[in-house]
C-alpha positions as CSV (number, residue, x, y, z in Angstrom):
1,M,-5.8,57.6,59.3
2,T,-5.2,57.6,55.6
3,E,-6.8,54.7,53.7
4,P,-4.2,52.6,51.8
5,T,-4.3,53.1,48.1
6,R,-5.4,50.3,45.9
7,D,-3.7,49.2,42.7
8,R,-6.5,49.5,40.2
9,R,-4.4,48.4,37.2
10,R,-5.8,45.4,35.4
11,P,-3.7,42.2,35.4
12,R,-1.6,41.9,32.3
13,R,-2.8,39.5,29.7
14,R,-0.5,36.8,28.4
15,R,0.0,37.4,24.7
16,G,-1.0,34.7,22.3
17,R,-3.1,32.7,24.8
18,S,-6.6,34.0,24.5
19,H,-9.1,34.8,21.7
20,R,-12.3,36.8,21.7
21,G,-15.3,35.7,19.8
22,P,-16.3,32.1,18.8
23,G,-14.0,29.6,20.5
24,A,-13.0,31.9,23.3
25,G,-10.9,30.1,25.9
26,L,-9.1,27.9,23.3
27,R,-5.4,28.2,23.0
28,T,-4.1,30.3,20.2
29,V,-1.3,29.3,17.7
30,R,0.3,31.1,14.9
31,E,1.0,29.5,11.5
32,Y,2.9,30.8,8.6
33,S,2.5,29.9,4.9
34,A,3.8,31.0,1.5
35,G,2.6,30.8,-2.0
36,G,1.9,32.9,-5.0
37,L,0.9,33.5,-8.6
38,V,3.0,31.9,-11.4
39,V,2.6,33.8,-14.6
40,D,3.3,32.4,-18.1
41,G,3.5,34.4,-21.4
42,L,5.3,37.5,-20.2
43,D,6.5,38.0,-23.7
44,R,3.0,37.5,-25.2
45,E,-0.1,39.7,-25.4
46,I,-2.1,37.5,-23.0
47,Q,-0.6,36.3,-19.7
48,L,-1.8,33.2,-18.0
49,V,-1.7,32.5,-14.2
50,A,-1.8,29.1,-12.5
51,L,-4.6,28.7,-10.0
52,I,-5.9,25.7,-7.9
53,R,-9.5,24.8,-7.1
54,T,-10.1,23.3,-3.6
55,V,-13.1,21.7,-2.0
56,N,-13.9,22.4,1.7
57,R,-15.7,19.9,4.0
58,G,-19.0,21.4,3.0
59,G,-18.4,20.5,-0.6
60,R,-17.9,24.1,-1.7
61,K,-15.4,24.6,-4.5
62,R,-13.4,27.8,-4.9
63,W,-10.4,29.0,-6.9
64,T,-7.5,30.1,-4.8
65,V,-3.7,30.8,-4.8
66,P,-1.5,27.8,-4.4
67,K,0.3,27.9,-1.0
68,G,1.4,25.9,2.0
69,H,3.3,25.9,5.3
70,I,6.9,27.1,5.6
71,E,9.0,24.2,6.8
72,V,12.1,24.4,9.1
73,G,15.1,25.7,7.2
74,E,13.1,27.4,4.5
75,K,12.7,31.0,3.6
76,A,9.2,32.2,2.7
77,E,10.0,32.5,-1.0
78,D,11.6,29.0,-1.1
79,A,8.5,27.6,0.5
80,A,6.4,29.3,-2.1
81,I,8.3,27.7,-4.9
82,R,8.1,24.2,-3.3
83,E,4.4,24.4,-2.4
84,I,3.4,25.6,-5.8
85,A,5.3,22.8,-7.4
86,E,3.7,20.2,-5.1
87,E,0.2,21.5,-5.8
88,T,0.4,22.4,-9.5
89,G,3.3,20.4,-11.0
90,I,5.0,23.6,-12.2
91,Y,8.1,25.5,-11.1
92,G,8.5,29.2,-10.9
93,E,11.1,31.8,-10.3
94,V,10.2,34.4,-7.6
95,L,10.2,37.9,-9.2
96,A,8.6,40.2,-6.5
97,P,6.5,40.2,-3.4
98,L,2.7,40.5,-3.8
99,G,1.8,41.1,-0.2
100,T,0.8,39.4,3.0
101,S,-2.6,38.2,4.1
102,R,-3.8,37.5,7.7
103,Y,-6.9,35.7,9.0
104,W,-7.9,33.3,11.7
105,F,-9.9,30.1,11.9
106,R,-10.9,27.4,14.4
107,A,-9.2,24.0,14.2
108,Q,-10.5,21.4,16.7
109,D,-8.8,22.4,20.0
110,R,-7.2,25.6,18.9
111,I,-7.6,29.0,17.2
112,V,-5.2,29.5,14.4
113,H,-3.9,33.0,13.4
114,K,-2.6,32.5,9.9
115,T,-0.1,34.7,8.0
116,V,0.5,34.0,4.3
117,H,3.3,35.6,2.3
118,H,2.5,35.9,-1.5
119,Y,4.9,36.3,-4.4
120,L,4.8,36.9,-8.1
121,L,6.6,34.2,-10.0
122,R,7.7,33.6,-13.6
123,F,6.9,30.2,-15.1
124,V,10.1,28.1,-15.6
125,D,9.3,24.5,-16.1
126,G,6.8,21.7,-15.6
127,E,3.3,20.6,-16.7
128,L,0.2,21.8,-14.9
129,C,-1.5,19.0,-13.0
130,A,-3.2,18.5,-9.6
131,G,-0.4,17.1,-7.5
132,D,-1.9,17.3,-4.1
133,H,-4.9,15.4,-2.5
134,E,-6.4,18.8,-1.4
135,V,-6.4,20.1,-4.9
136,A,-9.5,19.2,-7.0
137,E,-8.5,21.1,-10.2
138,V,-5.7,23.3,-11.6
139,A,-6.0,25.7,-14.6
140,W,-4.2,28.5,-16.5
141,V,-6.4,31.5,-16.1
142,P,-6.0,34.8,-18.0
143,L,-4.5,37.5,-15.8
144,D,-7.3,39.9,-16.3
145,E,-9.9,37.3,-15.1
146,L,-8.4,36.8,-11.7
147,P,-10.8,39.2,-9.8
148,S,-13.8,37.3,-11.1
149,R,-12.3,33.9,-10.1
150,F,-11.4,34.7,-6.5
151,S,-14.1,34.7,-3.7
152,H,-12.1,36.6,-1.1
153,A,-11.4,40.3,-1.3
154,D,-7.7,39.9,-0.3
155,E,-7.1,37.4,-3.2
156,R,-8.8,39.8,-5.6
157,E,-6.5,42.5,-4.4
158,L,-3.5,40.1,-5.0
159,G,-4.7,39.7,-8.6
160,Q,-4.8,43.4,-9.1
161,I,-1.3,43.9,-7.6
162,A,-0.1,41.1,-9.9
163,A,-1.5,42.8,-13.0
164,R,0.2,46.1,-12.1
165,L,3.5,44.4,-11.5
166,V,3.3,42.4,-14.8
167,A,2.7,45.7,-16.6
168,V,5.7,47.3,-14.9
169,L,7.8,44.2,-15.8
170,R,6.8,44.3,-19.4
171,T,7.4,48.1,-19.8
172,Q,10.2,48.9,-17.5
173,G,12.0,45.6,-16.9
174,R,12.7,43.5,-13.8
175,E,14.8,46.1,-12.1
176,A,11.7,48.3,-11.7
177,L,9.9,45.6,-9.6
178,P,9.9,46.0,-5.7
179,A,12.7,44.2,-4.0
180,L,12.1,41.0,-2.1
181,P,12.1,41.6,1.7
182,H,14.7,40.0,3.8
183,N,13.6,37.0,5.8
184,A,15.5,34.4,7.7
185,P,14.9,30.6,7.3
186,R,12.3,29.2,9.7
187,R,14.0,27.8,12.9
188,R,11.2,26.0,14.6
189,P,8.5,23.5,13.4
190,Q,4.9,24.7,13.4
191,T,1.5,23.1,13.7
192,H,-0.4,22.2,10.5
193,S,-4.0,22.9,11.1
194,I,-7.2,22.4,9.1
195,A,-10.4,24.3,9.8
196,S,-12.7,22.1,11.9
197,N,-16.0,23.3,10.3
198,S,-17.2,23.2,6.7
199,A,-17.0,26.9,6.2
200,D,-14.1,28.9,4.9
201,P,-11.8,30.6,7.5
202,A,-14.1,32.3,9.9
203,G,-12.1,35.3,11.1
204,P,-11.7,38.6,9.4
205,R,-9.3,38.6,6.5
206,D,-7.0,41.5,6.4
207,G,-6.5,42.9,2.9
208,A,-3.2,42.0,1.3
209,R,-0.5,44.5,2.2
210,G,0.9,46.0,-1.0
211,A,3.8,44.7,-2.9
212,G,7.1,45.6,-1.3
213,Q,5.5,45.5,2.2
214,A,5.5,41.8,2.8
215,T,7.1,40.9,6.1
């Protein structure tokens, strides 16, 4: 008698419900933010960029890109303008995409997979000031100093992309910049998570996808 065959296929995993590594077994959520680099002095020899300095729960300070969650009804670039204004007191006009960064971190009862859309903006109005309780300091930093200010490789890459795009803008005009990608307004609310430990986000940080490739 022929022995019945056995289905040796592995059971299908439910997407977005598990995580390997520290915190395995916790539920996984995805969160989306937007922000960017506001540049002043595009008509001058030296360009300045607005940065914020944050302090994590371990007391460590670091310079970073102003950004925040995309709210319901907002497009990514609109969220970037709003979040930058809330954190720095200044308003910018979006000129071009800088790229998209992805990383993960643990937040109490969940693992958060974070996607951040970054933009290059032109300074329009406002006065630089720390307008958010999470921001310890704000400053105008020379564009060519960005790589030395950032602690994460993906942010240093954003600074390099910004420098290249500013050079293109100054020599070839705005029409030579990469076009903004199409994105629809967010339809559903999302969680707002904070890392549960004192360290910076624990997961691997993907390098920023180049300008014109933000999704």
